[in-house]
C-alpha positions in Angstrom: -5.9 -29.2 21.4 -5.1 -25.6 22.0 -7.8 -23.2 23.2 -6.1 -20.2 21.4 -8.5 -18.7 18.9 -7.4 -18.5 15.3 -6.2 -14.9 14.7 -8.5 -14.5 11.6 -11.5 -15.7 13.6 -10.6 -13.4 16.5 -10.2 -10.4 14.1 -13.4 -11.1 12.3 -15.3 -11.4 15.6 -13.9 -8.1 16.8 -14.7 -6.4 13.6 -18.3 -7.7 13.6 -18.8 -6.6 17.2 -17.5 -3.1 16.3 -19.6 -2.7 13.2 -22.9 -4.1 14.5 -24.2 -0.8 16.0 -23.4 1.2 12.8 -25.6 1.8 9.7 -24.6 0.2 6.4 -23.0 3.4 5.1 -21.1 3.9 8.4 -19.9 0.3 8.1 -18.6 0.7 4.6 -16.9 4.0 5.5 -15.2 2.5 8.6 -14.0 -0.6 6.8 -12.7 1.6 3.9 -10.9 3.9 6.3 -9.4 0.8 8.1 -8.1 -0.5 4.8 -6.5 2.9 4.0 -4.8 2.9 7.4 -3.4 -0.5 6.5 -2.1 0.7 3.2 -4.7 -1.1 1.1 -6.3 0.6 -1.9 -9.6 0.3 -3.7 -9.0 -0.7 -7.3 -12.4 -1.6 -8.6 -13.5 1.2 -11.0 -16.8 3.1 -10.4 -17.7 3.1 -14.0 -20.6 2.0 -16.1 -18.8 -0.9 -17.7 -17.8 -2.4 -14.4 -21.4 -2.0 -13.1 -22.8 -3.6 -16.2 -20.4 -6.5 -15.8 -18.6 -5.7 -19.1 -14.9 -6.6 -19.5 -12.0 -5.1 -21.3 -8.9 -3.8 -19.6 -8.1 -0.9 -21.9 -10.4 1.3 -23.8 -9.7 1.6 -27.5 -8.5 4.9 -28.9 -12.0 5.5 -30.3 -13.6 5.1 -26.8 -14.9 8.1 -25.0 -13.4 7.4 -21.6 -15.5 10.2 -20.0 -18.6 8.1 -20.9 -17.4 5.3 -18.6 -18.2 7.1 -15.4 -21.5 7.2 -13.5 -24.0 9.8 -14.7 -23.5 11.9 -11.5 -19.7 12.0 -12.0 -20.1 12.8 -15.7 -22.3 15.7 -14.9 -19.8 17.1 -12.3 -17.0 16.6 -14.8 -18.8 18.6 -17.5 -19.8 21.4 -15.0 -16.2 21.8 -13.9 -14.4 21.0 -17.2 -12.6 18.1 -15.7 -11.4 15.3 -18.0 -11.3 11.6 -17.2 -7.5 11.7 -17.4 -7.4 14.5 -14.8 -9.8 12.7 -12.5 -8.0 9.4 -12.7 -4.8 11.0 -11.5 -6.5 12.0 -8.2 -9.2 9.3 -7.5 -10.0 5.6 -8.0 -13.6 5.0 -7.5 -14.9 1.6 -6.3 -18.1 -0.2 -5.4 -20.4 0.8 -2.5 -19.5 4.5 -2.5 -15.8 3.8 -2.0 -13.0 5.7 -3.4 -9.2 6.1 -3.0 -7.5 9.4 -3.0 -4.1 9.2 -4.8 -2.8 12.7 -4.6 -3.3 16.1 -2.9 -1.3 19.1 -4.0 0.4 21.5 -1.6 3.8 23.1 -1.0 3.5 22.8 2.8 2.0 20.2 5.1 -0.7 22.6 6.2 -1.8 23.4 2.6 -1.6 19.7 1.6 -3.6 18.7 4.7 -6.4 21.1 3.9 -6.4 20.1 0.3 -6.6 16.4 1.4 -9.7 17.1 3.4 -11.3 19.0 0.5 -10.5 16.1 -1.9 -11.8 13.6 0.6 -15.1 15.4 0.7 -15.1 15.6 -3.0 -14.3 12.0 -3.4 -17.2 10.9 -1.2 -19.5 13.4 -2.9 -18.7 11.9 -6.3 -18.7 8.3 -5.2 -22.0 8.6 -3.3 -23.7 10.7 -6.0 -24.2 13.7 -3.9 -23.6 13.0 -0.2 -21.6 16.0 1.0 -20.6 14.5 4.4 -17.3 12.9 5.2 -15.5 11.8 8.3 -12.3 12.7 10.0 -11.0 9.2 10.2 -11.0 8.8 6.4 -9.5 12.2 5.7 -6.8 11.7 8.4 -6.0 8.3 6.9 -5.5 9.9 3.5 -3.2 12.5 5.1 -1.1 9.8 6.6 -0.9 7.9 3.4 -0.1 10.9 1.3 2.5 12.0 3.8 1.2 15.3 5.1 -0.1 14.3 8.5 1.6 16.3 11.2 0.4 15.0 14.5 1.6 18.1 16.5 -0.1 20.6 14.2 -2.9 18.7 12.5 -5.7 20.2 14.6 -4.3 23.7 14.2 -4.1 23.2 10.4 -7.8 22.3 10.3 -8.8 25.4 12.4 -7.3 27.6 9.8 -9.5 26.2 7.0 -11.5 28.3 4.6 -15.1 28.0 3.5 -14.7 24.7 1.6 -16.0 22.4 4.4 -17.8 22.8 7.7 -18.1 20.7 10.8 -15.7 19.2 13.3 -13.8 16.0 14.0 -16.3 14.4 16.3 -19.5 14.8 14.3 -17.9 14.9 10.8 -17.6 17.4 8.0 -19.7 18.6 5.2 -18.4 19.8 1.8 -19.7 23.2 0.7 -20.3 24.6 -2.8 -17.0 26.5 -2.6 -15.4 23.1 -1.6 -16.9 21.4 -4.7 -15.4 24.2 -6.9 -12.1 24.2 -5.1 -11.9 20.4 -5.4 -12.3 20.7 -9.2 -9.5 23.2 -9.2 -7.3 20.9 -7.1 -7.9 18.0 -9.5 -6.7 20.2 -12.4 -3.8 21.4 -10.3 -2.6 17.8 -9.8 -2.9 17.1 -13.5 -1.0 20.3 -14.4 1.8 19.6 -12.0 2.2 16.1 -13.3 2.5 17.3 -16.9 5.2 19.9 -16.2 
């Protein structure tokens, strides 16, 4: 009988060892970021119907699709005049404060990178019902997946950011009020560019 460990067992042991010292929230963020790096997406919706265990793949024409989001997301949508259709083109929200960023606008890699970081902060803010913090690992993974990650210039792009988020790579970032407003504008920009 071979002494070689099963690859799944070995991977699970390594993951558990790496996650043990982290808090529950850090564990979820790290696993989510790892899934993004691997090209996996979160598809479970962060909506009232899913949380209540209701089924039904498609809302009827009479349904108010805005009403299917969590109260926190609904409030933000109303404050910034963002529709469910606009939000769905940019984010998929999942369980346990998870989200997937689908698009980030920008004509150049620098602009798209900064917009990806802003939208990563906004996605976490909405998914977590108000936590403004977000980490570099998640934002960078979204940059790679969206196609705007420029290894040679990534750090320089971040240094030229505006007031939308604060912080640094090692200790993480925090979304500001201007970042929340800018994020809403970016969501609308994605929707407008998709309709033209």
